Backbone as ProteinMPNN parsed JSONL, in Angstrom:
{"seq_chain_A": "XXXXXXXXXXXXXXXXXXXXXXXXXXXXXXXXXXXXXXXXXXXXXXXXXXXXXXXXXXXXXXXXXXXXXXXXXXXXXXXXXXXXXXXXXXXXXXXXXXXX", "coords_chain_A": {"N_chain_A": [[91.1, 119.663, 116.601], [91.664, 117.685, 114.609], [91.621, 118.093, 110.746], [88.931, 118.762, 108.932], [88.787, 117.062, 106.422], [89.831, 114.443, 107.521], [89.618, 111.147, 108.492], [89.61, 111.007, 111.212], [88.178, 113.012, 112.18], [85.453, 113.274, 113.218], [85.403, 111.681, 115.654], [85.024, 111.436, 118.837], [87.078, 113.191, 121.059], [88.872, 112.188, 124.203], [90.239, 112.038, 127.496], [92.944, 111.311, 130.148], [94.249, 111.377, 133.282], [97.544, 111.108, 134.321], [99.501, 109.914, 136.836], [101.433, 111.497, 137.531], [100.126, 113.739, 137.457], [99.681, 115.236, 134.821], [97.689, 115.654, 132.09], [96.357, 113.955, 129.469], [95.445, 113.813, 126.322], [93.481, 112.217, 123.738], [91.847, 110.425, 120.985], [89.061, 108.371, 120.167], [88.606, 105.219, 119.714], [88.503, 104.336, 116.393], [86.019, 102.67, 114.5], [85.887, 100.582, 111.687], [83.936, 100.777, 108.638], [81.945, 99.015, 106.723], [82.706, 98.075, 103.823], [81.029, 97.246, 101.795], [79.019, 98.929, 102.167], [79.182, 101.537, 101.904], [78.434, 104.106, 99.789], [78.775, 104.17, 96.321], [80.973, 105.722, 94.225], [82.98, 105.06, 92.037], [83.996, 102.504, 90.351], [87.596, 101.504, 90.121], [90.398, 100.646, 88.145], [93.891, 99.941, 88.701], [97.255, 100.218, 87.932], [100.261, 98.368, 87.915], [102.41, 99.841, 88.952], [101.134, 101.609, 90.662], [100.803, 104.078, 93.424], [98.905, 104.23, 96.267], [98.373, 107.029, 97.189], [98.257, 108.354, 94.824], [96.46, 106.966, 93.383], [93.954, 108.09, 94.861], [94.27, 110.907, 94.677], [93.923, 110.884, 92.226], [91.066, 110.26, 91.918], [89.699, 111.791, 94.083], [91.161, 114.4, 94.23], [92.803, 114.493, 96.174], [95.105, 113.54, 97.721], [95.648, 112.806, 100.51], [93.028, 111.214, 100.898], [93.218, 108.562, 100.719], [92.56, 106.946, 102.465], [89.849, 106.634, 102.326], [89.047, 104.657, 100.244], [90.511, 102.765, 101.182], [88.727, 101.931, 103.064], [86.737, 101.328, 101.894], [87.165, 99.093, 100.426], [87.512, 97.1, 102.36], [90.735, 97.047, 103.453], [92.986, 96.761, 105.226], [95.811, 97.065, 104.864], [97.149, 99.236, 102.883], [98.91, 98.836, 100.851], [99.046, 95.879, 100.187], [96.583, 95.767, 99.148], [96.411, 97.124, 96.946], [98.57, 95.972, 95.39], [97.4, 93.365, 95.43], [94.973, 94.191, 93.582], [96.289, 95.492, 91.603], [97.549, 92.991, 90.363], [95.511, 91.453, 89.262], [93.982, 91.494, 86.39], [91.23, 92.095, 86.046], [90.135, 92.89, 88.568], [88.548, 95.681, 90.129], [88.893, 98.508, 92.328], [86.918, 99.544, 94.798], [85.6, 102.877, 95.213], [84.578, 105.188, 97.262], [82.0, 107.342, 97.669], [82.648, 110.621, 98.875], [81.373, 111.023, 102.45], [79.936, 113.32, 104.324]], "CA_chain_A": [[91.901, 118.71, 116.673], [91.529, 117.354, 112.934], [91.052, 118.737, 109.692], [87.448, 118.269, 108.297], [88.409, 115.938, 105.837], [90.255, 113.475, 108.113], [88.96, 109.861, 109.138], [89.23, 110.853, 112.652], [87.328, 114.433, 112.451], [84.23, 112.98, 113.888], [85.514, 110.843, 116.788], [85.232, 112.203, 120.276], [88.503, 113.154, 122.4], [88.738, 111.675, 125.759], [91.439, 112.201, 127.858], [92.895, 110.83, 131.08], [95.635, 112.043, 134.41], [98.491, 110.244, 134.635], [99.809, 109.637, 138.241], [102.154, 112.724, 137.88], [99.11, 114.767, 136.949], [99.449, 115.474, 133.562], [96.472, 115.043, 131.385], [96.753, 113.13, 128.355], [94.07, 113.518, 125.327], [93.448, 110.938, 122.832], [90.827, 110.461, 120.253], [88.759, 107.198, 120.78], [88.637, 103.958, 118.843], [87.523, 104.244, 115.123], [85.253, 101.351, 113.989], [85.806, 100.499, 110.524], [82.71, 100.633, 108.211], [81.915, 98.022, 106.108], [83.073, 98.379, 102.489], [80.105, 97.209, 100.654], [77.818, 99.841, 102.957], [79.829, 102.865, 101.446], [77.916, 104.38, 98.455], [79.72, 104.248, 95.36], [81.344, 106.64, 93.402], [83.258, 104.701, 90.807], [85.129, 101.348, 89.966], [88.801, 101.803, 89.594], [91.348, 99.823, 87.905], [94.979, 100.537, 89.238], [98.182, 99.882, 87.493], [100.949, 97.847, 89.426], [103.081, 100.737, 89.746], [100.833, 103.246, 91.184], [100.846, 104.269, 94.613], [97.629, 104.616, 96.714], [98.005, 108.218, 97.471], [98.147, 108.845, 93.438], [94.848, 106.831, 93.258], [93.148, 109.006, 95.612], [94.492, 111.965, 94.085], [92.848, 111.035, 90.551], [89.688, 110.233, 92.165], [89.013, 113.06, 94.78], [91.756, 115.515, 94.07], [93.232, 114.881, 97.54], [96.432, 112.53, 98.241], [95.01, 112.078, 101.782], [91.755, 110.667, 101.134], [93.389, 107.237, 100.222], [91.676, 106.106, 103.752], [88.357, 106.521, 101.932], [89.355, 103.566, 99.118], [90.644, 101.675, 101.894], [87.566, 101.434, 104.047], [85.298, 100.632, 100.996], [87.744, 97.667, 100.062], [87.919, 96.213, 103.588], [91.478, 96.897, 103.437], [93.697, 97.282, 106.582], [96.843, 97.57, 104.615], [96.898, 100.067, 101.422], [99.778, 98.132, 99.709], [98.597, 94.745, 100.051], [95.363, 95.987, 98.618], [96.857, 97.636, 95.714], [99.192, 94.547, 95.115], [96.095, 92.348, 94.845], [94.187, 94.635, 92.672], [97.447, 95.352, 90.49], [98.017, 91.757, 89.433], [94.571, 91.029, 88.646], [93.529, 92.831, 85.492], [89.641, 91.911, 86.317], [89.534, 92.953, 89.753], [88.292, 96.907, 90.38], [88.347, 98.909, 93.715], [85.845, 100.44, 95.219], [85.835, 104.263, 95.446], [83.221, 105.395, 97.544], [81.61, 108.589, 97.591], [82.531, 111.206, 100.099], [80.43, 111.298, 103.331], [80.159, 114.365, 105.803]], "C_chain_A": [[92.581, 118.025, 115.088], [91.218, 118.214, 111.629], [89.674, 118.227, 109.391], [87.579, 116.832, 107.57], [89.463, 114.67, 106.23], [89.591, 112.447, 108.563], [88.625, 109.764, 110.576], [88.427, 112.188, 113.173], [86.357, 114.356, 113.179], [84.279, 112.475, 115.368], [85.393, 111.576, 118.139], [86.922, 111.971, 120.951], [88.164, 113.066, 123.41], [90.11, 111.989, 126.295], [91.495, 111.54, 129.444], [94.098, 111.293, 132.041], [95.917, 111.04, 134.648], [99.047, 110.275, 136.157], [100.451, 110.76, 138.53], [100.975, 114.107, 137.563], [98.837, 115.21, 135.932], [98.322, 114.798, 132.785], [96.901, 114.901, 129.881], [95.734, 113.096, 127.642], [94.536, 112.583, 124.584], [92.25, 110.852, 121.852], [90.242, 108.666, 120.41], [88.862, 106.559, 119.82], [87.637, 104.393, 117.36], [87.082, 102.911, 114.677], [85.194, 101.677, 112.562], [84.541, 100.229, 109.904], [82.668, 99.559, 107.503], [82.045, 98.124, 104.627], [81.655, 98.556, 101.493], [78.755, 98.239, 101.109], [78.263, 101.255, 102.379], [79.109, 102.972, 100.041], [78.912, 104.882, 97.636], [79.851, 104.971, 94.303], [82.233, 106.097, 91.991], [84.162, 103.278, 91.351], [86.252, 101.598, 89.844], [89.85, 100.75, 89.051], [92.736, 100.532, 88.337], [95.927, 99.554, 88.159], [99.212, 98.913, 88.524], [102.119, 98.743, 89.995], [102.637, 102.047, 90.411], [100.562, 103.224, 92.781], [99.111, 104.767, 95.12], [97.383, 106.044, 96.777], [97.836, 109.054, 95.899], [96.887, 108.5, 92.941], [93.992, 107.909, 93.976], [92.91, 110.326, 94.921], [93.666, 112.23, 92.974], [91.421, 111.306, 90.973], [89.468, 111.301, 93.16], [89.735, 114.344, 94.713], [92.5, 115.687, 95.065], [94.273, 113.467, 97.729], [95.98, 111.534, 99.32], [94.078, 111.44, 102.164], [92.12, 109.359, 100.524], [92.402, 106.287, 101.307], [90.324, 105.758, 102.995], [88.037, 105.035, 100.954], [89.639, 102.201, 100.268], [89.488, 100.856, 102.757], [86.537, 100.868, 102.979], [85.999, 99.552, 100.291], [88.065, 96.817, 101.091], [89.145, 96.149, 103.95], [92.413, 97.532, 104.52], [95.117, 97.87, 106.063], [96.816, 97.748, 103.371], [97.571, 99.356, 100.628], [99.375, 96.938, 99.311], [97.191, 94.81, 98.964], [95.573, 96.332, 97.079], [97.611, 96.554, 94.839], [98.178, 93.599, 94.266], [95.605, 92.875, 93.717], [95.191, 94.69, 91.409], [97.367, 94.253, 89.495], [96.934, 91.072, 89.227], [93.867, 91.942, 88.063], [91.817, 93.271, 85.372], [89.102, 92.759, 87.425], [89.591, 94.932, 89.607], [88.42, 97.276, 91.835], [87.393, 99.819, 93.867], [85.996, 102.011, 95.745], [84.564, 105.16, 95.842], [82.845, 106.899, 97.368], [81.701, 109.462, 98.879], [81.422, 111.476, 100.845], [80.8, 112.537, 103.961], [80.601, 113.755, 106.992]], "O_chain_A": [[93.749, 117.979, 114.704], [90.388, 119.112, 111.773], [89.442, 117.068, 109.735], [86.932, 115.814, 107.818], [89.887, 113.96, 105.318], [88.666, 112.858, 109.263], [87.848, 108.991, 111.137], [88.11, 112.371, 114.348], [86.17, 115.312, 113.932], [83.405, 112.76, 116.186], [86.028, 112.63, 118.114], [87.611, 110.98, 121.194], [87.202, 113.718, 123.816], [91.046, 112.185, 125.52], [90.443, 111.253, 130.015], [95.08, 111.636, 131.384], [95.215, 110.112, 135.05], [98.604, 111.354, 136.553], [100.254, 111.238, 139.647], [101.28, 115.298, 137.506], [97.71, 115.695, 135.836], [98.081, 113.593, 132.84], [97.665, 115.654, 129.276], [94.844, 112.371, 128.087], [95.676, 112.119, 124.625], [91.429, 111.64, 122.323], [91.055, 107.809, 120.756], [89.237, 107.164, 118.817], [86.437, 104.668, 117.318], [87.948, 102.054, 114.503], [84.658, 102.696, 112.129], [83.859, 99.415, 110.528], [83.697, 98.917, 107.711], [80.908, 98.361, 104.218], [81.303, 99.489, 100.77], [77.698, 98.279, 100.479], [77.412, 102.134, 102.51], [79.178, 102.045, 99.235], [79.737, 105.741, 97.947], [78.988, 104.962, 93.426], [82.12, 106.744, 90.95], [84.773, 103.106, 92.406], [86.161, 102.43, 88.941], [90.06, 99.865, 89.88], [92.707, 101.763, 88.322], [95.549, 98.489, 87.672], [98.963, 98.763, 89.72], [102.681, 98.575, 91.078], [103.258, 103.081, 90.656], [100.068, 102.204, 93.262], [98.342, 105.471, 94.466], [96.257, 106.422, 96.455], [97.365, 110.189, 95.829], [96.199, 109.261, 92.261], [93.287, 108.585, 93.226], [91.815, 110.806, 94.629], [92.975, 113.212, 92.702], [90.717, 112.236, 90.578], [88.549, 111.932, 92.637], [89.143, 115.367, 95.06], [93.014, 116.798, 95.201], [93.74, 112.367, 97.872], [95.889, 110.306, 99.332], [93.938, 111.027, 103.315], [91.283, 108.949, 99.72], [91.743, 105.279, 101.053], [89.811, 104.645, 103.104], [86.95, 104.456, 100.979], [89.164, 101.066, 100.228], [89.379, 99.659, 103.021], [85.654, 100.057, 103.258], [85.306, 99.019, 99.424], [88.806, 95.855, 100.89], [89.297, 95.297, 104.826], [92.532, 98.753, 104.616], [95.609, 98.875, 106.575], [96.548, 96.825, 102.601], [97.015, 99.088, 99.563], [99.29, 96.763, 98.096], [96.927, 93.937, 98.136], [94.923, 95.815, 96.17], [97.256, 96.319, 93.684], [98.125, 93.241, 93.089], [95.707, 92.17, 92.714], [94.971, 94.06, 90.375], [97.196, 94.349, 88.28], [97.166, 89.894, 88.955], [93.273, 92.885, 88.585], [91.294, 94.267, 84.872], [87.983, 93.272, 87.407], [90.553, 95.464, 89.053], [88.076, 96.411, 92.641], [87.129, 100.753, 93.109], [86.597, 102.18, 96.806], [83.769, 105.694, 95.069], [83.691, 107.588, 96.797], [81.005, 109.186, 99.856], [80.474, 112.053, 100.313], [81.995, 112.784, 104.123], [80.762, 114.43, 108.009]]}, "name": "protein", "num_of_chains": 1, "seq": "XXXXXXXXXXXXXXXXXXXXXXXXXXXXXXXXXXXXXXXXXXXXXXXXXXXXXXXXXXXXXXXXXXXXXXXXXXXXXXXXXXXXXXXXXXXXXXXXXXXX"}
């Protein structure tokens, strides 16, 4: 259902039957990992104008891997995470080692 690099790849697929008989499939809930538990690949600085997809592409070679950086920084909102990091020149974002 999902590409092997997706954050949803390893999640179980469940389904339910609507009253009209149609089956609806969905992916079970994804619980966010604790950012401090992720093995660290690098700590990175971001510029005020950088986008999260460009940061992910710079680190992982994949702009769709931005969610790894969000998870490692306990961020629910990528834009807010970047804004906070870019506003503080001493702050670095955690970029985790990709896990299988």
